[in-house]
N, C-alpha and C positions, 0 to 999 in steps of 0.2 A: 504494500500500500504506500505509494510514493507521492500522492497528490498534495500532501501537506506534511510539514515537519511534526514531530511528536509533541513538541512543546507549544509552538505557535507564539512564542514570546519575543518581544523586541529586545535588542541589546540594552545594557544599562545606560549607555551614553544617550540613548533616545529618551530614557526616563528622566535624565537630567536636563534635557534641552528646554522643556516647557517652563519649569520654574525659573530658569535663568532668563529666558526671553521675557517672561512676565515681570520679573524684577527690573530688568533693564528698561522696559517700556514705561514702568511707573517712575523712573528716574531715581530708583533707590540705590543704584550702584554708581560709584564714581567712575570716570573714564579709565583710570588706571586699574581699578578693581575688575572691570569687565574683561580685561585682557588676561587675567590670572585664573588658573584652574582652582577649583574648590579644594580645600584641605582634605587630606586623606580620610579623616574621621567623618566629614560630611558626606563624602562619596559612599563610604561604608554604611552610614545610617540611611541614606536615600536608597541604596541597593537593598538593604534589609526591608525598608518600607515597601518597595516595589515587589519584592519576593513575597512578602506576607499578603499584600493586596491581590496579586495575581494567583496565588495558590488557591484561593476560594472563589474565583470569578469564572462564570460561564457567560458566553455571549449568545443571545437569542434574537434571531432576525424574524420580524413579524410582518405587518402589512402597513397600509396607508393610514393616515390620521383619522379618517372617517370610518374605518372598517372595524370588524370584530377582532381580528388577529391582534392588533396592537393593544386592545383593551384586555384580552386574555393574557398577553405578555406582561402588561403592567400589573395585572393581578398576581401573576407568578412572582414578579419582583417584590411586590408589597408583602406577600405572605411568606415567601421562602427566605428573603434576605435576613441573615442573622449575624451580621458583622463580618469578621475575617474568615469564618469557616465556609460561608456560602454567600455569594453575591450574584444576582442575576442582572445582566445588562440588557435591557430591552431596546431593540433598534428598529427604526422605520425600515420596511422592506419595499420591494417593487413587484411583488407577486410571486406565485408559487414557483414558476420556472427559474426566475432570478434567485429566489431563496434557495432552491436546490443547488444552483451554481455557487452561491455564496457559502453554503455549508461545505461544499467540496473544496473550495480554493481560497476563501477569504480568511486571512489570519484573524483569530479572535472570535470567529463565529463557530459555535459548537452545535447549536440547535436551531430549528426554524419551524414555523407553522406553515403547512402547505395543504393543498387539496389532495385527496386520496387518489385522484385520477392522474396526478402529475407524473408519477413514476412510470406508469405504463406508457404515457404519452412521450416522455423523454426517451424511454427505451425504444419505442416504435420509430421515433424520428431520428434515432442515433445522435442525440444532442450532446451527450456527455459520455466519455469513455468509462466503462465499468460502473455505471451509475447504480445498477442493481446490487453491486458488491459494496460500494462506498457509502450508500445512503440506507439507513435503517430507521426504525421507528421506536419511540418510547411508548406511546399510547395513541389510540384514537381519541379525539377530543369530543366532537359533536358533529351534527349535520348542519351544513350551510345551505340556505335556500337560494334559488336562482330567481333574482328579481328582474323583471322586464318592465320598466317604467315607460309608458307611452303617452304621446300627445293625443288630443281628441281626434276621433275618426278612425282609430285603430281598434278593431274589435277582436280579431283572431291573430294568432302568430303568423298565419299564412299571409296576412295583410302587410307584413314587413318585407315581403319579397321585393327586391329591387330598391328598397328604401335605405337611406343613410341611417345606420344604427351604430351607436358608440359601444365598443366592447372593451374599454379600458386600454391601458398601455400595451404595446407589443410585448409579448413574453409574460404577461400577467396571467394569473390563474383564471380570471374572468374571461380573458380573450381566448384562452385554450378551451374552456368549457363551452363558451358561446359558439365557437367554431364546431365543436363536436356535437352539441345538442341541436343547433340549427341545421347542421348537415344531416343528422339522423332524421330530422323532421322534414327534410327536403326543402328548406327555406334558404334561398341564396340572398344575402343582404350586401349592401355596400358598407363594409366595415370602416368605422372611424376609430381613432386611437387617442382621444383626448383624455386627460385626467378626469376623474368622475365629477369633481365639483365644476369643472369647466363644461363638461357635457350636460350637466343639469341645467346650467344657464342657457346653453344652446337649445336644449329641449324646450325650455320655457319660451324662447324666442321663435320656436317653430323651425329652426334650422336643421334639426334631425327628427326622425320619427320616433326613436326610442333609445334608451340606454339599457344595457345589460349589466347587472352587478351581482356577483356571487358573494354573499355575506350572511352571517348569522343574524336572524331577526331579533329585535328591531335594529335596523341599520341606521346609524346616526345621520347619514347623508340625507335621509328623507324626512327628518323630524321637523324641518321648517317649512314644508310644503303646505299650502292652504287649500281647503276644499274648492274654493272658487277659481283655482288655477286650471282646473279641468284635466289634470294629469291623473293616471291611475295605473295600478299594477295589472298587467295582462295575464289572463289565465294561461297556464302552460300544461297541456294535457299529458297524463301519464300513459303514453302510447307504448305498445310492446317494444318498438324499436329502441326506446330510451331506457326502458326498465332493466335492461341487461347491465347497465352501468350506473344508473341513477335511481334514487328512491322517490316515491310519491310524497309530497308534503303539502302544506296548506298555510295560507295567510289568513288570520282572523281579523275581523274589523278592529279588535282591540290592539292588534299589532301596529296597524297604520290606519287610524280613523279617517284620514283625509283621502286615502288611496284604495281602500278595500270596502266593498259593500257589506251589509249586515250579515249576509249568508256566508261570507268568506270567499277566497279565491284559491283555486288549486295551482300548484307549482311542482317543481322538482327540487331535489336536494342532493348535495355531494358531501362526503365526509371530510372533516378537517383532521389533520394528523400532525402530531408533534414529532418531527423528523430529527435525525441526529446523524452526525458523521460517525462512521464505524471505526472509532479509535481502537487500536489493538489493546488487548488486556495487558495490564501492567504498566501502561504509559501514564504520564501525569494527566493528560487530557481525559483518558478513560476513567481515572479515579475521580476527576471533577464531575464528569457527567454522572457517574454512579452515585456520587454524593447528592447531586441534584435529584436523581430519581428516588433515592431514599427519603429525602426531605418532602418530595411531592406526595409519596405514599403516606408518610407519617402525618402530614398536615392537610390531607385532602378534605376533611370535614370543614375546614375553615373556608374553603372555596364555595361552599354551599350556602353561606350566610351573606346577607347584605354587608357592604355595598358591592360585592363581587358580581360579575356579569351573570345574568340568568342562564346563559348557555352552560355553565358549569354543572347545572342540575341534570344535563343530558350525558355527562361524561361517565364512561365505564372504563376504568383503568386496565381491566383485564381483557377487554374486547380485542379480538384479532382484526388485522387489516389484510384482506386478500391481496396476494401479490407482493407483500412486503415481508421483510425479516425483522423480527423484534431484536432490539439492542439488549445484549446480556450484560448487566451491570455486575458489581461486586468486585 
């Protein structure tokens, strides 16, 4: 396994650079002092601080600021952080495909939240070498609903044929799932690749027919939409062609009062997975991830209480994920 080093840590000199630059920028160092190296005891103390901080730190790549992934990641950080022994650094991500790439090659990223269909897609498209060996999973988290928000006049998913439809950034999990689902339903659209907040404004102005967004309900992106805007969530039928990969799901009026009628709206869902780099047993990074998993299991009940995201109530830590290999801690 050679995609990444076993430690993933920067040299000590890099750890010293930031405090020196900050002090210089604040005018706290005289010109002569800035040209001189730190005393040996200061270097040793900073190296010790860096070693202690990094020994308990894991990096977790999530999703965009309006999505569910980053809220789940910040919950993990809030509940599991306990000082030097374990610290979870939650990071904004750019979708499932990019998260897989970041887990494989980006220094400091150990874990990531991705859609369950991403591994099969990456393997089918030969996007990353040895992806099925280098990427494993800690647990299945929950199911994410496929939101198709449409302008007035769109009644069925077939009405989107030939229309401009935003499917999020290229390489995102939403773009991947939208392509797969619409393809299975035989609906060819003109894909747009704006960030979701930009796409929502374009939809309001009538520049696009719809936007597709894969996220756990309720998605924060839609919370500011008023009933008088005329937008709504489009029904997505659970046809046989899609049920081989996706699950039937439903939006209730209470999920999105401005977008869903009283009787609810049918849709589809895809699983969210906590993915991990397959660190070899006995390495420092393997020990860190194992410590993270132990803490997650020991503290799981805390995720079921407010103010944690309601999607935690759907999580089954022992559930298996077809097509994936579970990470063996310890």
